[in-house]
C-alpha positions in Angstrom: 268.0 167.5 54.8 271.6 168.0 54.0 272.9 171.4 53.0 274.7 171.8 49.7 276.5 174.9 50.7 277.2 177.2 53.7 274.6 179.8 54.4 275.4 183.3 53.0 274.2 186.8 53.5 271.6 188.1 51.1 270.1 191.6 51.5 271.6 191.8 54.9 270.0 188.7 56.2 271.2 185.1 56.5 269.9 183.3 53.4 269.2 179.6 53.2 271.4 177.3 51.1 270.2 176.6 47.6 270.2 173.0 46.4 273.3 172.0 44.4 271.1 170.5 41.7 268.5 173.2 40.5 265.1 171.9 39.6 264.8 171.5 35.8 262.0 170.5 33.5 259.4 173.3 33.8 260.3 175.0 30.5 259.7 173.3 27.3 263.2 173.0 25.9 261.8 172.3 22.5 260.8 176.0 22.3 264.2 177.3 23.2 265.9 179.3 21.7 263.1 181.2 20.1 263.6 181.6 16.4 263.5 185.0 14.7 260.2 184.2 13.0 258.6 182.9 16.2 259.8 186.0 18.1 258.3 188.3 15.4 254.9 186.5 15.4 254.7 186.6 19.2 255.7 190.3 19.3 253.2 191.3 16.6 250.3 189.5 18.4 250.0 192.5 20.7 249.3 194.8 17.8 246.5 192.7 16.1 243.9 195.5 16.4 243.6 197.4 13.1 244.0 200.7 15.1 247.8 200.0 15.1 248.0 199.6 11.3 249.2 203.2 10.7 252.1 202.6 13.1 253.2 199.3 11.6 256.6 200.7 10.5 257.3 202.0 14.0 256.1 198.7 15.5 258.5 196.9 13.1 261.4 199.1 14.3 260.6 198.4 18.0 260.3 194.7 17.3 263.8 194.7 15.7 265.2 196.5 18.8 263.4 193.9 21.0 264.9 191.1 19.0 268.4 192.5 19.3 268.0 192.9 23.0 266.8 189.3 23.3 269.7 188.1 21.2 272.1 190.1 23.4 270.6 188.6 26.6 269.7 192.1 27.9 267.4 191.0 30.7 268.7 193.7 33.0 270.0 196.5 30.9 270.2 199.0 33.8 272.4 197.7 36.7 274.6 198.8 39.6 277.0 196.8 41.8 275.1 194.8 44.4 277.1 196.3 47.3 277.6 195.1 50.8 275.2 192.5 52.2 275.2 190.4 49.1 277.2 187.2 48.4 278.9 189.0 45.5 279.1 192.7 46.2 280.4 193.4 42.6 277.5 191.6 40.9 275.7 193.8 38.4 272.3 193.8 40.1 269.2 195.0 38.1 268.0 198.4 39.2 264.4 197.2 38.8 265.1 194.2 41.0 266.8 196.4 43.7 263.8 198.8 43.7 261.4 195.9 44.1 263.4 194.3 46.8 263.6 197.5 48.8 259.8 198.0 48.5 259.3 194.4 49.8 261.7 195.0 52.7 259.8 198.1 53.7 256.5 196.3 53.5 258.1 193.4 55.6 259.3 195.9 58.2 255.8 197.5 58.4 254.1 194.1 58.6 256.5 192.9 61.4 256.0 196.1 63.5 254.5 194.9 66.8 251.8 197.7 66.9 250.2 196.8 63.6 247.2 194.5 63.3 247.5 191.0 61.9 246.6 190.8 58.2 246.9 188.7 55.1 248.0 189.8 51.7 246.1 188.2 48.9 247.8 188.9 45.5 246.1 188.6 42.1 249.1 188.7 39.7 247.1 188.0 36.6 247.8 190.3 33.7 244.2 189.9 32.6 241.5 192.2 34.1 238.4 194.0 33.1 240.5 196.9 31.8 242.6 194.7 29.5 239.7 192.4 28.6 236.4 194.3 28.9 233.6 192.3 30.4 236.0 189.6 31.8 237.5 189.0 35.1 240.4 186.6 35.4 240.0 183.3 37.2 242.9 184.4 39.4 240.9 187.5 40.5 237.8 185.4 41.2 239.8 182.9 43.3 241.4 185.8 45.2 237.9 187.1 46.0 236.9 183.7 47.3 240.0 183.6 49.4 239.2 187.0 50.8 235.7 185.9 51.7 237.1 182.8 53.6 239.6 185.0 55.5 237.0 187.6 56.4 234.7 184.9 57.7 237.5 183.4 59.9 238.4 186.8 61.3 
């Protein structure tokens, strides 16, 4: 496979080249950009329970702030320069992203330590769980449990 660019440093390590033509077509372009009315409906869905009715004016104010942030493209409102080790050291890197990347790097270092036992990480990233949906377990969680069973049987 031909490289589209020269390798560059990312997070202090040599990063692979990215394809020159990014993959497109996953998002339904008919839904973008989101209209004000669609945004409001989607935001308000989280507060369907009548327990929130007394706070509807506050929810409306928060929704207006969220809409403005969406309009302004504020995906990463708290940033700092990326720094050395990145292709663009001056890039405004999300603080949240940096914290996550550092935690992953620490986990990778621990995992790669020669004295540690071999292990597998099974992640269930479903937002649905028995705490958010009482009496229900997400399909993702059930599949993760099946994977754990297979891994334990192979060990």
